[in-house]
N, C-alpha and C positions, 0 to 999 in steps of 0.2 A: 572292453576289455577290461583283462582285470588280475592284479598282479601275484606275488604269492607270500607279501609278508603277511596274511592272516592263518599261511596251515603253521602247522604246529608239526614239534615231532613224538604227538598225543592221534594225531590224525592218522599221521604218516606210517606209526603202527597198527591201527584202522585197517590202514591200508592193506598193508603185508596179510595184519589172517584176513581178509575179505580175497582175496585174492590175485591186487591189484596193487601200480604202483601208480605215486602222482609225478605229472610232468604237465610244464608248464608248455600247453601245445597254442598253434594258428592256428585254427582250422577253416575248411572252408569247403563246402559245400551247393551241389546247384540241385535244385530239386521243384519241380516242374514252373524250368522256367527261372522261377528266382534263386536269388547267391546268398547266402547264409554264411557267414565272416564275425568271427570267433576268435579271442586270444583268450583263455585264463587256463589258470591248472588244474588237470585234469586226472581223473585214476582213472586205469588202462589195465587190463590187463598184464600177468607180470609174464605171461608167453610170447607179448603184442611183439617185434619188433623192435620198436621205440622205448619200446621197457630198458632193452641194454644199453638205451643212448645218455654215458657219461659224462661230466666233468669239460671236458677243454669241446666236447664232441658238439658237433652238428646233426639234426635228419631230417628228409625231406620226405616224408612216404605220400607215394602218388597209386590211386586205383584209378582206372580208366576203363570205359567199356571192350574195349577187346588188347591191352596190353597186358590189364587182371591188375596185382598190387606190384607194384618197384616203392627201391627205395635208396636216397643219395647220401650218402655218407661220410662226412669230414670233421677233420679240425674246425672251429667258427671262432676260434676265440686265439689271445695271444699275436707277440704284436707281429709276429710274417705269415700269419693266415690275417688277419683285420687289416696289415698293411696290404697283401695281395688281393683283396677284392675291393679297396675300395678303390687300387688304383686300375683295376681291371672297371669299375661303372661310373672313374672320368674317363677310362679313353669309350666307353661304349656312349657315355652323353656329347662325348669329343665330337664322334665322328658321324653323331644324328644332327648334330650343327651342323657338322661340315655338308651333310647329306640333307639336309632339311627335314630330314623323315620324325617323327614318335617309337622308331620300334630299328634295331639293329638290322633287320632285314624289308626296310622299307613303307613296310604295308600298315596299314591305319584303318585295316577294314576290322573295329575294332565292336562286339555287341553290346548293346544299352539292354540289361534287363535288368527286373526288377528287386530290392534288397528284401530279403526274408525280416521285418520286424522279430526282434527279440521276443519275442513273446510268444513266437510262432516256434523257434527255437523246439526241438524236442530230445531227450537224454531224459538220462537215470540220476538221479542225485541221490548224494553221504549224507543226509544234515544227523549234526550230534544230538544232543538235546540234554536238558538239565535238568531232575521234570523233581515233584514229592513223589518216593516211594508207597505208594500204599495198593492195595486188591483194587481192580478195575481199570487201572491207570492205560495200561496195556487198548484197551480196546476201550479209551474216550477218545485214544490218541489216532487211532486207526481207523473207529467212527468219523474224528475229524478230517483225515486224508479223505476216507468214501469218502463224505459231502461238496464232499468240492473237487473229485475225479479223480485224486490217487490215490493208485495199488498198491502194496508197500510189495515191493519182496525177500528184506527179510529184515530180523527185527535180536538184537543184542543186544542185553544187559550187562551191565560190564561194571565191573569193580572198581567202585568213587574211596579212594584214598582223602583225598580235602571234600566230600562233599560234607553236612553240615549232618546231622544223625535226621533218619529220617528220610532223605535221600540220596540220589541215585542218578546213573548217566544211562541213557540209551542214546544210542546208532541204531539209524532207521538207513535202508534202499529202496529206494521208489522203481517199482519200473518204468519205463518212455513212460513221462509225459509233456503235453507242451512248457514251455516253460510261465508262459502265465497263468496256468493250470496253479501247477507249484507253489508261486511266489503269493495266490488267492489265499492255496490253506497250509499255507508259512504263518500267514498273515493271521488265518482263524488258528490257528496253532499258540506264537505267540499272545495269542490276549485268552485265551485258557487257565484259569488261576492256580492248576498248581504245575506248569511250567517258568520255574523261574529265570531259564534262561534257553535263546539256540547256539550253545558255542562254537562249531563250525556247519557250513556248505562248500558241500564240489560236486560237482557236477559228475558224470558215471558214463564213460563210450565204451563198451564192449566192443559193436562196428567202428572201429576209423575206414 
């Protein structure tokens, strides 16, 4: 679980420039019998239905084998929506206690499935770096990622108004990669002498 405290206005502007918006999402997937569950800020395509969910509204986007893509959308904040949800939860809990069940329908036929480890999660990654600007820096960064099994999809060098002389900002977006491999590349990158700091890392989900 990760919150939004590290997301900056610069990240939001970069996302827009790349055709994305940033949303805080809870994502659950089943893959080869394992359950993947995570909550964190995500860059999603600006054309995705979830990208238009703003303010006090919440949405649940579901993709099923037979039903395809569906989305449930409505108010999730404010006194009346919150009060309605609390009363609904209390009613269900009371009914479960009265019926001595774990679910409203009385079904206790839960499937026990393994939980996928975080290092096995697969996604793209946006990363913003503050680096020393000299010929060959991009090649060295790409080589560092390549040695750790990470392929780059986009590289953007941005104007940096607050950088010291001879420094610049780089924005990179990777192809899909396991989180464990990305973290190895990130550690190797941070150890390079010309990388002053890693300012931001956000996962990118093109396919929801």
